[in-house]
Structures are given as structure tokens and as C-alpha cells.
C-alpha positions in Angstrom: 0.0 0.0 0.0 1.2 3.5 -0.8 2.3 5.9 2.0 0.6 9.3 2.2 1.3 12.4 4.3 -1.6 14.5 5.5 -2.0 17.8 7.3 -5.0 19.2 9.1 -5.9 22.8 8.0 -7.5 23.5 11.4 -5.0 22.1 14.0 -2.0 21.8 11.8 -1.5 18.1 12.9 0.6 16.2 10.3 0.8 12.4 10.0 1.8 9.7 7.7 -0.4 6.7 6.9 -0.7 3.8 4.5 -3.9 3.1 2.5 -5.1 2.1 -0.9 -5.1 4.4 -3.9 -8.9 4.6 -3.9 -9.1 5.7 -0.3 -8.7 9.3 0.8 -8.8 10.6 4.3 -10.9 13.7 5.1 -11.4 14.0 8.8 -8.6 14.9 11.3 -8.0 12.1 13.8 -6.8 14.6 16.4 -9.2 17.5 16.4 -12.1 15.6 14.7 -12.9 18.5 12.2 -14.7 17.1 9.2 -13.0 17.6 5.7 -10.0 19.4 7.2 -7.2 17.1 5.9 -5.1 17.9 2.8 -2.8 15.4 1.3 0.8 16.7 1.1 2.5 15.6 -2.1 5.3 13.2 -1.8 8.8 14.1 -3.1 10.6 11.8 -5.4 13.5 12.2 -7.8 13.4 11.1 -11.4 15.3 12.4 -14.4 12.9 10.6 -16.8 15.8 10.1 -19.2 16.6 6.5 -18.7 20.1 5.2 -17.9 22.5 8.1 -17.8 26.0 8.1 -16.5 26.0 9.3 -12.9 22.5 8.2 -12.0 22.0 6.5 -8.6 21.9 3.0 -10.1 25.2 3.3 -11.9 26.8 4.9 -8.8 25.6 2.1 -6.6 26.8 -0.5 -9.1 30.3 1.1 -9.1 30.4 1.2 -5.3 29.5 -2.4 -5.1 32.2 -3.3 -7.5 34.7 -1.3 -5.5 33.6 -3.0 -2.2 34.0 -6.4 -3.8 37.4 -5.6 -5.0 38.4 -4.3 -1.6 37.0 -7.4 0.1 38.9 -9.7 -2.2 42.1 -7.8 -1.6 41.6 -8.0 2.2 40.9 -11.8 2.0 44.1 -12.3 0.1 46.1 -10.3 2.6 44.7 -12.3 5.5 45.4 -15.5 3.7 49.0 -14.5 3.3 49.2 -13.5 7.0 47.9 -16.9 8.0 50.4 -18.8 5.9 53.4 -16.9 7.3 
């Protein structure tokens, strides 16, 4: 289920909740005012251009590759230390 953030226009109470796409909350659970809630739009980042050098996915893949190389190097160093 999607996560939504709401704010009451009367008491300013803000909260996050999960519910279906079809459902929409209207009444504040704190002050009880009817039709006082507004949904606060979520923030997300998307370039909309597909795979571009420097996007999060390629950065993560590069970091994973570096960590694997570092781990392998450390394993080899430990192996040599144990044999000496």
C-alpha cells in the first residue's frame, strides 16, 4: 500500500499513513474536524531520461564493484598473513 502524508488545516497536525489508492482521508484524527485534511504531495527524484552516467543506479553498481574488490584484496592479505 502507498504511503501518504496528511496535514489538518485546522489544528496543523501532520501524520503519515498507509492506505489504498482509492481511499482518501478527510477528517482529522486529532481534532475531529470534518473535511479538514489535505494530502501533502510526496517528493521523489526522477530524471525521466533512462540510464544516464552518474545516475544513482550506476553509482551504486560502481560502489558495489569497489567494495567487492576491496573485500577480495583483504581476503588475500589475510590468507598470506595466516600462511606466514
